[in-house]
VOBA-1610 file (N, C-alpha, C; in pm, whole numbers, padded with zeros to 5 digits, always signed):
BEGIN
Unk-12341+05933-00482Unk-12472+05883-00521Unk-12506+05764-00431Unk-12633+05751-00395Unk-12668+05643-00303Unk-12675+05509-00377Unk-12659+05405-00299Unk-12652+05270-00355Unk-12780+05231-00428Unk-12894+05272-00374Unk-13021+05239-00439Unk-13031+05297-00579Unk-12988+05421-00594Unk-12991+05487-00726Unk-12892+05419-00821Unk-12776+05381-00770Unk-12678+05312-00853Unk-12732+05178-00902Unk-12797+05106-00813Unk-12856+04976-00852Unk-12966+04995-00957Unk-13045+05099-00938Unk-13151+05129-01036Unk-13089+05164-01172Unk-12986+05246-01171Unk-12918+05283-01297Unk-12857+05160-01364Unk-12798+05073-01283Unk-12739+04952-01338Unk-12846+04865-01403Unk-12957+04846-01333Unk-13067+04763-01386Unk-13125+04824-01513Unk-13145+04954-01513Unk-13198+05021-01632Unk-13099+05009-01749Unk-12972+05019-01719Unk-12870+05006-01822Unk-12872+04867-01885Unk-12889+04765-01802Unk-12895+04629-01853Unk-13019+04610-01942Unk-13131+04666-01899Unk-13254+04655-01978Unk-13240+04729-02112Unk-13181+04848-02107Unk-13161+04925-02230Unk-13067+04852-02325Unk-12964+04788-02268Unk-12870+04714-02352Unk-12939+04597-02422Unk-13027+04530-02350Unk-13104+04421-02411Unk-13191+04474-02525Unk-13251+04589-02503Unk-13333+04649-02609Unk-13249+04679-02733Unk-13132+04738-02712Unk-13047+04776-02825Unk-12991+04654-02899Unk-12990+04539-02833Unk-12943+04416-02897Unk-13058+04333-02954Unk-13181+04377-02926Unk-13299+04304-02971Unk-13314+04317-03123Unk-13316+04203-03190Unk-13320+04201-03336Unk-13444+04271-03392Unk-13556+04253-03327Unk-13679+04317-03375Unk-13667+04469-03366Unk-13614+04518-03255Unk-13599+04662-03239Unk-13494+04718-03335Unk-13384+04645-03352Unk-13280+04687-03447Unk-13340+04700-03587Unk-13415+04597-03627Unk-13477+04600-03760Unk-13579+04713-03772Unk-13651+04741-03665Unk-13749+04850-03668Unk-13678+04983-03689Unk-13567+05007-03617Unk-13492+05130-03634Unk-13443+05144-03779Unk-13389+05036-03833Unk-13335+05039-03969Unk-13445+05064-04071Unk-13554+04991-04059Unk-13663+05003-04156Unk-13731+05139-04149Unk-13753+05188-04029Unk-13816+05319-04017Unk-13726+05429-04074Unk-13597+05421-04047Unk-13507+05522-04103Unk-13508+05516-04256Unk-13510+05394-04312Unk-13518+05380-04458Unk-13646+05443-04512Unk-13757+05417-04444Unk-13886+05472-04488Unk-13883+05624-04485Unk-13829+05680-04379Unk-13825+05826-04368Unk-13735+05887-04475Unk-13622+05821-04502Unk-13533+05871-04608Unk-13600+05862-04745Unk-13675+05755-04768Unk-13746+05741-04895Unk-13851+05850-04912Unk-13920+05881-04805Unk-14018+05990-04810Unk-13950+06120-04849Unk-13836+06146-04787Unk-13762+06269-04816Unk-13714+06268-04961Unk-13654+06157-05004Unk-13598+06150-05140Unk-13705+06156-05249Unk-13821+06099-05222Unk-13925+06090-05324Unk-14029+06201-05317Unk-14009+06296-05228Unk-14106+06404-05216Unk-14091+06503-05332Unk-14201+06567-05362Unk-14199+06672-05463Unk-14134+06797-05404Unk-14086+06882-05490Unk-14020+07005-05446Unk-14110+07086-05352Unk-14238+07091-05382Unk-14331+07171-05303Unk-14371+07104-05170Unk-14333+06979-05152Unk-14373+06904-05032Unk-14281+06930-04912Unk-14263+07055-04881Unk-14175+07094-04771Unk-14223+07033-04639Unk-14352+07041-04613Unk-14406+06990-04487Unk-14387+06838-04475Unk-14404+06768-04585Unk-14384+06622-04586Unk-14240+06589-04550Unk-14145+06659-04612Unk-14003+06636-04582Unk-13970+06671-04438Unk-14023+06782-04391Unk-13996+06824-04254Unk-14050+06723-04154Unk-14169+06670-04179Unk-14226+06570-04090Unk-14143+06442-04091Unk-14101+06398-04208Unk-14018+06278-04218Unk-13885+06300-04146Unk-13828+06418-04162Unk-13703+06450-04094Unk-13721+06448-03942Unk-13831+06506-03895Unk-13857+06509-03751Unk-13873+06368-03696Unk-13942+06284-03771Unk-13960+06144-03729Unk-13825+06072-03724Unk-13743+06094-03826Unk-13613+06031-03831Unk-13526+06080-03716Unk-13530+06209-03690Unk-13452+06267-03581Unk-13499+06213-03446Unk-13629+06198-03428Unk-13683+06142-03304Unk-13635+05999-03283Unk-13632+05923-03391Unk-13582+05786-03384Unk-13436+05784-03341Unk-13356+05873-03397Unk-13215+05883-03359Unk-13200+05925-03213Unk-13282+06018-03168Unk-13277+06061-03029Unk-13314+05948-02933Unk-13409+05867-02972Unk-13446+05751-02890Unk-13329+05655-02878Unk-13263+05627-02990Unk-13146+05540-02986Unk-13037+05598-02896Unk-13009+05726-02910Unk-12906+05791-02828Unk-12942+05786-02680Unk-13070+05805-02650Unk-13113+05800-02511Unk-13087+05660-02453Unk-13124+05556-02528Unk-13100+05420-02481Unk-12951+05395-02462Unk-12869+05446-02554Unk-12724+05431-02540Unk-12672+05503-02416Unk-12729+05617-02385Unk-12691+05691-02265Unk-12729+05614-02138Unk-12846+05553-02140Unk-12890+05472-02026Unk-12794+05354-02006Unk-12750+05292-02115Unk-12654+05183-02107Unk-12523+05232-02044Unk-12474+05345-02092Unk-12349+05401-02040Unk-12361+05435-01892Unk-12471+05494-01855Unk-12495+05528-01715Unk-12497+05401-01629Unk-12558+05297-01682Unk-12562+05169-01610Unk-12424+05109-01591Unk-12338+05121-01689Unk-12201+05070-01679Unk-12121+05149-01576Unk-12141+05279-01575Unk-12073+05364-01476Unk-12122+05326-01335Unk-12252+05306-01321Unk-12309+05268-01192Unk-12253+05134-01146Unk-12242+05039-01236Unk-12185+04909-01202Unk-12042+04924-01152Unk-11965+05006-01221Unk-11826+05032-01180Unk-11823+05094-01040Unk-11911+05189-01016Unk-11914+05256-00885Unk-11957+05159-00775Unk-12051+05070-00807Unk-12093+04972-00709Unk-11980+04874-00677Unk-11904+04838-00779Unk-11791+04747-00759Unk-11682+04810-00673Unk-11665+04941-00689Unk-11563+05012-00612Unk-11606+05034-00466Unk-11736+05049-00448Unk-11788+05085-00315Unk-11808+04966-00232
//
């Protein structure tokens, strides 16, 4: 991998790590997940669409977190490769 791409990955990883440590973002993830779970738990039996939408939103939130974690990991690998090179 070229050095420019490694530096970009490292920088993106650092930015993503800051986001994942940001108290406001952490609280947003927690609160939104709670809200989505409450929607699911408090829905009527016939409210299949409501539950499905809440589940999709919750799953999207989880995917966003996982993506940021992947960017952090990629950045750490890039840093290691830059240190070796």
